[in-house]
C-alpha positions in Angstrom: 45.1 -15.9 -41.4 46.4 -15.1 -38.1 49.8 -16.1 -36.3 49.3 -19.4 -34.4 50.3 -17.5 -31.1 47.2 -15.2 -31.4 44.8 -18.3 -32.0 43.4 -20.8 -29.6 43.8 -24.4 -30.3 40.8 -27.0 -29.7 42.0 -30.7 -29.8 39.9 -33.5 -30.8 39.9 -36.0 -28.2 39.8 -40.1 -29.1 35.9 -39.8 -28.3 35.3 -37.0 -30.8 35.0 -34.4 -28.3 36.6 -31.0 -28.4 38.9 -30.3 -25.6 40.5 -26.7 -25.2 44.3 -26.9 -25.6 45.3 -23.6 -24.0 49.1 -24.6 -24.3 48.6 -25.9 -27.9 50.4 -29.1 -27.1 47.9 -31.9 -27.0 48.5 -34.8 -29.2 46.0 -35.5 -31.8 44.2 -33.4 -34.5 43.5 -29.8 -33.6 41.5 -26.9 -34.9 42.5 -23.2 -34.6 40.1 -20.5 -33.8 40.1 -16.9 -32.9 40.0 -16.8 -29.2 36.6 -15.1 -28.7 33.5 -16.3 -27.0 31.4 -15.4 -29.9 33.6 -17.3 -32.5 33.5 -20.4 -30.5 29.6 -20.0 -29.9 29.1 -19.4 -33.9 31.3 -22.2 -34.9 29.6 -24.7 -32.6 26.1 -23.7 -33.7 26.9 -23.7 -37.4 28.6 -27.0 -37.2 32.0 -25.5 -38.5 33.9 -27.9 -36.2 32.4 -30.8 -37.8 33.5 -29.4 -41.3 37.0 -28.6 -40.1 37.5 -32.2 -38.7 35.9 -33.9 -41.6 33.5 -35.8 -39.3 30.9 -35.2 -36.5 32.5 -33.9 -33.4 31.0 -33.3 -30.0 31.2 -29.7 -29.2 29.4 -29.0 -25.9 27.3 -26.2 -25.2 29.7 -25.3 -22.3 32.8 -25.2 -24.6 33.3 -21.3 -24.4 33.1 -21.6 -20.5 35.5 -24.4 -20.5 38.0 -22.6 -22.7 37.6 -19.4 -20.3 38.2 -21.7 -17.2 41.3 -23.1 -18.7 42.6 -19.8 -19.7 42.1 -18.3 -16.3 43.8 -21.3 -14.6 46.7 -20.8 -17.0 47.0 -17.2 -16.0 46.9 -17.9 -12.3 49.4 -20.7 -12.9 51.7 -18.2 -14.6 51.8 -16.0 -11.8 52.7 -18.7 -9.5 55.6 -19.5 -11.7 56.6 -16.0 -11.8 56.6 -15.7 -8.0 58.8 -18.5 -7.7 61.3 -17.1 -10.3 61.3 -13.8 -8.6 59.7 -12.0 -11.2 56.6 -11.2 -9.3 56.5 -8.7 -6.4 53.6 -9.2 -3.8 52.0 -6.7 -1.4 51.7 -3.0 -1.4 55.1 -2.2 0.2 57.1 -4.6 -2.1 55.5 -3.2 -5.1 56.0 0.3 -4.1 59.8 -0.4 -3.8 59.8 -2.5 -6.9 58.4 0.5 -8.8 61.1 2.5 -7.9 63.7 0.0 -8.9 62.6 -1.4 -12.2 59.9 -1.0 -14.9 57.0 -3.5 -14.4 55.5 -5.4 -17.3 52.1 -5.9 -15.5 50.4 -4.6 -12.3 48.1 -7.3 -10.5 45.3 -5.7 -8.5 42.7 -7.9 -6.6 39.0 -7.2 -7.9 38.0 -6.9 -4.4 40.7 -4.8 -3.1 40.4 -1.2 -1.7 40.6 1.6 -4.3 42.8 3.8 -2.2 45.9 1.5 -2.4 45.3 0.9 -5.9 45.0 4.6 -6.7 48.5 5.1 -4.8 50.0 2.6 -6.9 48.4 4.0 -10.0 49.9 7.5 -9.2 53.5 5.9 -8.4 53.2 4.0 -11.6 52.4 6.9 -13.9 54.9 9.1 -12.3 57.8 6.7 -12.8 57.0 4.7 -15.9 53.9 6.0 -17.6 50.8 3.6 -18.3 51.4 0.1 -17.2 48.6 -2.5 -18.1 46.6 -3.7 -15.0 45.0 -7.1 -14.4 42.1 -6.8 -12.0 39.7 -9.6 -12.7 40.7 -12.1 -10.0 39.8 -11.9 -6.4 42.5 -11.4 -3.6 41.8 -15.1 -2.6 42.3 -16.6 -6.0 45.5 -14.4 -6.4 46.7 -15.8 -3.0 46.0 -19.4 -3.9 47.9 -19.0 -7.3 50.8 -17.5 -5.6 50.9 -19.6 -2.4 49.9 -16.8 0.0 46.8 -16.4 1.9 45.3 -13.3 0.1 47.1 -10.9 -2.4 45.8 -7.4 -3.3 48.9 -5.9 -5.1 51.4 -7.6 -7.4 53.8 -6.4 -10.0 55.1 -8.5 -12.7 58.6 -7.4 -13.6 59.7 -9.6 -16.6 60.9 -13.1 -17.4 59.7 -15.9 -19.4 56.5 -16.1 -17.6 55.9 -12.5 -18.3 55.7 -13.3 -22.2 53.4 -16.3 -21.7 51.2 -14.3 -19.2 50.7 -11.5 -21.8 49.8 -14.0 -24.5 47.3 -15.9 -22.4 45.9 -12.7 -21.2 45.2 -11.5 -24.6 43.4 -14.7 -25.4 41.3 -14.4 -22.1 40.1 -11.0 -23.0 37.9 -12.5 -25.6 36.1 -14.1 -22.8 36.0 -11.8 -19.9 36.9 -8.3 -18.9 40.4 -8.5 -17.5 40.2 -5.0 -15.5 37.3 -4.8 -13.4 37.5 -1.4 -11.9 
């Protein structure tokens, strides 16, 4: 038994298909599962969703991929919300200045960004605040689209309500892909 916040909900649609419910708010019957690719694949193959629902459900072979895609979209959406609320600094210079002013919750680095800028921010972060978790699985283009910019290589999440949701969603996404690619 795990707390609901650390589990992933799959909702049962009217056509008896399973729909990933990343926010946990879709109507109807839902099933909670550990947010790991292996857990979803095993439950699908063994028919555990059928047993949980008490009837035959349609669990597509791409269910784990669908969950991953929805979690990724949610993470990127939360970055956009954090930017609009002022809790996300973007760009090398803005991150450098923000690191001097306040403790970050997460550093965001584009997977296709240059290593030298990332290393400079690593050193600055460690000297000022110690180890801070780094998200590095999205490209500069993906980060830019999420934040309403052209391309983003460096970002710094400094707090706020989005930071808590961001952390929880990332922990679930870790069950499906590596979140730090370097």
